[in-house]
C-alpha positions in Angstrom: 0.1 0.0 0.0 3.0 2.2 -0.2 1.7 5.6 -1.4 -1.7 4.3 -2.5 -4.9 6.2 -1.4 -7.2 3.7 0.2 -9.8 6.2 1.5 -10.7 8.9 -1.0 -10.1 12.5 0.3 -13.7 13.4 1.1 -13.6 13.5 5.0 -12.7 16.4 7.3 -10.7 14.3 9.7 -9.9 10.8 10.9 -8.8 8.8 13.9 -6.2 6.1 14.0 -7.2 2.6 12.8 -7.4 -0.2 15.3 -8.5 -3.7 14.7 -8.9 -2.8 11.0 -11.2 0.0 11.5 -11.0 3.7 11.9 -13.3 6.5 12.6 -13.7 9.2 9.9 -15.6 12.5 10.2 -17.6 14.5 7.6 -17.4 18.3 7.4 -20.3 18.6 9.8 -18.1 16.7 12.5 -20.4 13.6 12.3 -18.7 10.2 12.3 -19.4 8.1 9.2 -20.5 5.0 11.1 -24.1 5.2 10.3 -23.8 9.0 10.3 -25.0 9.2 13.8 -22.1 9.5 16.3 -19.8 12.6 16.9 -17.3 10.9 19.2 -15.6 7.4 19.3 -12.7 5.7 20.9 -10.6 3.1 19.2 -11.9 -0.5 19.0 -10.6 -2.9 21.5 -11.9 -6.5 21.9 -14.3 -5.6 19.0 -15.9 -2.8 20.9 -15.7 0.9 20.9 -17.3 3.7 22.9 -19.3 6.2 20.8 -21.0 9.3 21.7 -23.4 12.0 20.7 -23.6 15.6 21.6 -26.6 16.8 23.5 -27.8 20.1 24.8 -26.4 19.4 28.1 -23.1 17.6 27.2 -22.6 14.2 25.6 -24.1 10.8 26.0 -22.0 7.7 25.3 -22.6 3.9 24.8 -20.8 1.0 23.0 -20.9 -0.4 19.6 -19.4 -3.6 18.1 -17.2 -3.7 15.0 -20.5 -4.1 12.8 -21.8 -0.9 14.1 -24.5 -2.4 16.3 -25.2 -0.5 19.5 -24.5 -2.9 22.4 -25.6 -0.6 25.3 -27.9 2.4 25.3 -26.3 5.9 25.0 -26.7 6.5 28.7 -23.4 7.2 30.1 -21.5 10.6 30.7 -18.3 9.2 30.0 -17.2 5.8 28.5 -13.8 4.3 28.4 -12.3 1.9 26.1 -12.2 -1.8 26.8 -9.1 -3.3 28.1 -8.8 -7.2 28.5 -12.6 -7.5 28.4 -13.7 -4.7 30.7 -14.4 -0.9 30.4 -15.3 1.7 32.9 -18.5 4.1 32.3 -19.9 6.8 34.4 -23.5 7.9 34.6 -24.4 11.0 36.6 -24.2 9.4 39.9 -22.7 5.8 39.3 -19.6 4.1 38.1 -20.1 1.1 35.9 -18.0 -1.8 35.0 -18.9 -3.1 31.5 -18.0 -6.6 30.5 -17.5 -7.5 26.9 -18.7 -11.0 27.3 
């Protein structure tokens, strides 16, 4: 792939690739996975944290590498998975999320 364009120059920005996938954003700062998320972490264990902007901040949840939402967008913060677990935060609780 040396010097070969593999993604056309049509996106405003992109994140690093992980597990063969990478987040790309259009000019309206919308992520191009289903055009619905505005934030995303790298994939780990086949799962990534994603988020949307709201009037009061952001809401986060988790998707798999097919883009399927695995948890509701209910967390104020959601960290990447590491060895099958991730930490997420609601307004008043800390949650341990298990990948299996």
